[in-house]
C-alpha positions in Angstrom: -0.1 0.2 0.2 1.5 3.4 -0.7 2.1 6.1 1.9 -0.8 8.1 0.3 -3.3 5.1 0.5 -2.2 4.4 3.8 -3.1 7.7 5.0 -6.6 7.6 3.4 -7.0 4.2 4.9 -6.0 5.3 8.2 -8.1 8.6 8.4 -11.4 6.9 7.9 -11.0 4.3 10.3 -10.7 6.5 13.2 -14.0 7.0 14.7 -14.8 10.7 15.8 -11.6 11.8 14.7 -11.2 15.4 14.9 -14.7 16.1 16.3 -15.9 19.3 16.4 -18.7 21.4 18.3 -22.0 20.5 16.7 -23.5 23.3 15.4 -26.0 23.9 12.0 -23.9 24.5 8.8 -25.2 27.2 7.0 -26.0 26.6 3.5 -24.6 28.7 0.6 -25.3 29.6 -3.0 -24.5 26.6 -5.4 -22.5 29.8 -7.5 -22.3 29.7 -11.6 -19.4 27.0 -11.9 -21.0 23.7 -11.1 -19.3 21.6 -13.8 -21.3 22.3 -17.1 -19.9 18.8 -18.1 -18.3 16.1 -15.6 -15.0 14.7 -16.1 -15.0 11.5 -16.8 -13.2 10.4 -13.6 -15.1 11.7 -10.6 -13.5 10.2 -7.9 -11.9 11.6 -4.7 -8.6 12.3 -6.0 -8.3 15.7 -7.7 -5.1 15.5 -8.3 -5.0 12.4 -10.8 -7.1 12.5 -13.7 -8.0 8.8 -14.8 -4.5 6.7 -15.5 -2.6 10.3 -16.2 0.9 9.9 -14.3 1.3 13.8 -14.2 0.0 15.4 -11.0 -1.8 18.9 -10.9 0.2 22.1 -9.5 -0.9 23.2 -6.2 -0.2 22.6 -2.5 -1.6 19.1 -2.3 -4.6 18.9 0.4 -6.2 16.1 2.2 -10.0 17.7 2.3 -11.7 15.2 5.0 -14.6 15.5 7.9 -17.8 13.8 8.7 -21.4 14.4 7.7 -24.2 14.6 10.6 -27.4 15.0 10.9 -29.2 17.7 13.5 -28.7 14.7 16.3 -25.0 14.7 15.7 -25.5 11.1 14.1 -23.4 10.1 11.1 -25.1 9.8 7.4 -24.1 6.6 5.8 -24.4 6.8 2.2 -24.5 10.4 1.7 -22.8 11.3 -1.5 -20.4 14.1 -1.2 -19.0 16.1 -4.1 -16.5 19.3 -4.4 -15.4 21.3 -6.9 -13.0 24.1 -7.2 -10.4 26.3 -9.2 -7.1 25.0 -9.9 -3.8 26.9 -9.6 -4.6 29.1 -12.2 -8.0 30.2 -10.6 -9.8 28.4 -13.2 -13.0 26.2 -13.0 -13.7 23.2 -14.6 -16.5 25.3 -16.7 -16.8 26.3 -20.1 -17.1 29.8 -19.1 -14.4 29.9 -16.4 -12.1 32.6 -16.1 -8.3 31.7 -17.4 -9.7 28.5 -19.5 -7.0 29.0 -22.2 -4.2 28.6 -18.5 -6.8 25.8 -16.7 -4.4 22.9 -15.7 -5.5 19.9 -17.5 -4.4 17.5 -15.0 -6.5 18.8 -12.4 -9.6 17.1 -12.1 -11.5 20.1 -10.7 -14.4 18.0 -9.1 -14.7 14.9 -7.2 -17.1 12.6 -5.4 -17.1 10.6 -2.2 -20.3 8.1 -0.9 -20.0 7.9 3.2 -19.6 4.8 5.1 -21.2 4.0 8.5 -19.0 6.9 9.9 -20.2 9.4 7.8 -16.6 10.1 6.9 -15.6 11.6 3.4 -12.2 12.2 2.3 -10.8 14.5 -1.1 -7.1 14.9 -2.2 -7.2 17.9 -3.9 -5.0 21.6 -3.9 -5.4 24.1 -1.6 -8.0 27.1 -3.6 -6.4 30.0 -4.8 -7.8 33.7 -4.5 -9.2 34.8 -7.6 -11.1 38.1 -8.8 -14.1 38.5 -6.6 -13.6 35.4 -4.3 -11.5 34.3 -1.4 -10.1 30.8 -1.3 -13.2 28.4 -1.0 -14.0 24.9 -1.9 -17.8 24.3 -3.0 -19.3 21.4 -1.4 -22.7 19.4 -2.2 -24.4 16.4 -0.2 -26.9 14.7 -1.0 -27.9 12.3 1.9 -30.2 9.3 1.8 -34.0 10.7 1.7 -33.2 14.7 2.5 -32.5 17.4 0.3 -29.4 18.2 -1.8 -27.5 20.7 0.4 -24.8 23.1 -1.2 -22.0 25.0 1.2 -18.7 26.3 0.8 -15.2 26.0 2.7 -13.1 28.7 3.5 -9.5 28.9 4.7 -8.2 30.3 7.7 -6.2 32.9 7.9 -6.8 34.3 4.4 -6.9 38.1 4.5 -9.5 38.0 1.8 -12.2 36.3 4.3 -12.9 40.1 5.6 -14.0 41.2 2.2 -15.6 38.3 0.5 -19.2 38.9 -0.3 -20.3 35.7 -0.4 -18.8 34.7 3.2 -19.7 37.8 4.8 -23.4 37.0 3.9 -23.4 34.3 6.7 -24.9 37.2 9.3 -24.2 34.6 12.4 -20.6 34.9 13.5 -20.7 31.2 14.9 -22.6 29.9 11.9 -19.7 31.9 9.7 -17.0 30.6 11.8 -17.8 26.8 11.4 -17.3 27.3 7.6 -13.6 28.8 7.8 -11.3 25.8 8.6 -7.3 25.7 8.9 -5.1 24.0 6.3 -2.3 22.8 7.9 0.8 21.3 7.5 0.3 17.1 7.0 2.8 15.9 9.7 5.6 13.7 8.4 4.6 15.1 5.0 7.9 16.1 3.1 6.5 17.7 0.3 4.4 20.0 1.7 0.8 18.3 2.3 -1.7 20.0 4.1 -4.8 18.8 5.9 -8.3 20.5 6.2 -10.9 19.3 8.3 -14.5 20.2 7.8 -17.4 18.5 9.7 -21.0 19.4 7.9 -24.2 19.4 10.0 -27.3 19.1 8.3 -30.4 20.4 9.6 -32.7 17.3 9.5 -32.7 13.8 11.1 -31.4 10.7 9.5 -33.8 7.9 9.1 -31.2 5.7 9.9 
């Protein structure tokens, strides 16, 4: 098993790892750049497109967390999607900015189906700032028996957070802080990899 695969497997087998204080995650707009044509590869590793051995450019980040219901119970078989810009600020979308510079080695979109622990995990890159927006990753969750929920993940310590209109649109300070998470160095990584932990608490009760 490769070191990366070992890390992914180990993280997903730690019950309650990095558990945070329970509070409902605020919903946010999907935005105009949800892929208008999904890639052939939609797995949870956004740095490797199909069998291409050339990795995407950027700060490698392991984004993980749990999908929980209103009682704090993990939600099994929830489909989690993320989409974001690449290192050049380009989305996987026909109307993206910097389309001519888009990193073809970056998948730009990924999916993950949670197991009994409610855990999800993606390997991606740390998002960059682009005109009009601070660093962020879009996320959508479709839980069994529930409605599709969309939110965004933000990078703690980013100066442009203070002036981002979408982020500032979350009026409740506690709710706003809940979507801002540290992108911290991965212990033992020799290539500067990062980890980010983002638990999502949905406002409904899972049927179990």
